[in-house]
N, C-alpha and C positions, 0 to 999 in steps of 0.2 A: 504495498500500500503506500501509497507517495504520500511526502509530507501535507500536499495540498487537499487531498484527499479528507471529509469531513464525516464523521457518523455520528450519528445521535440514538441515544437509549433511555430505557425510562427504567429506574431502579424500581423495584418492586421487592416486598418484603413476605416471605414465607414462612410457615412455621409448621414443624415438621410434628407430628405426634406418634411415639412409638407406643402401643399398646401390649402388655406382657401377660401371662397368667402363671400362676402356680399355684399348686395344692396344698392345703394344710390339713390336719387332724387335729380337732378339737377333741379333747377329752371329756367325755360328759360327767361332771361333776357339779359340788352345790354351786360352784362360781359361774356357772351358764342356766342355775335353774331359778324356779320362781313357784312361788305358792299359789294357788287359787284364793280369791276374795272369801270364797265362803266357806274358811278355814276346813273344810273336809279331808285336809292331810295329800290333796291330790298337789303333785307335781307336775309341774310342766318347763319344757325348755323357753326359756326366754331369749327370744331372736335378737334384741338390740346387744345383749350381753356376748349371744354366740359370734355376733358379727363383729364386735370391740374384738374378741378373742382371735378372731382369725387376721382380721387386720394387722393385730400386736405379733401374731406367729410369721405374718408375711414379712413385716420389718426385721425378723431374724437373719442375720448374714447366710445361713444354712439353708433358707427358702431355695429352691430351684425355680428361677425365674425363666422363661423362654419366650421369645417374642411372637407375638402373634399375628400383628400386625399393624403396619405402620402407613399413614396419610400424610401428603403434602398438602397442605391448603395456605390459600390467601391469609396473612397474619390480619388479625383482623384491627389492626393499629399500623396505619403505615406510615412510617416517619422517616427522616434523615437518617442515612446512615451514618454511624459514628466513624470517627477518624481512624478509630484501631480496628476497625473489621474490615476486608475484603469483601469486593464482589464478583461473583462470576460473571463476564462478559462474554455473551451468547454470540455477539458477531464474529469474535475471534475464534469460537466453536465452530462456528457454520462455514467459516471461512476453509478451516483446516477440512472440513468430510470431502 
């Protein structure tokens, strides 16, 4: 490309979201149970406590997380690129093909 050639481009901010999954097993103990209000001694799982315990186990470094899906979408907030970041210039990529 000669020094007289001018190119124009539009900067666009993207967001990549990586979804991962892991399996955890929660022991059925008093910590995840609740009593029925009728005081008949019936015990049931407390879903909120069960989910909280699952999330806590998922934060353990021994949890085996695997990438399930990756999505690239426009970032909802478009703003100027910070000076410390680089941008991939599509013009030069198309020229190289």
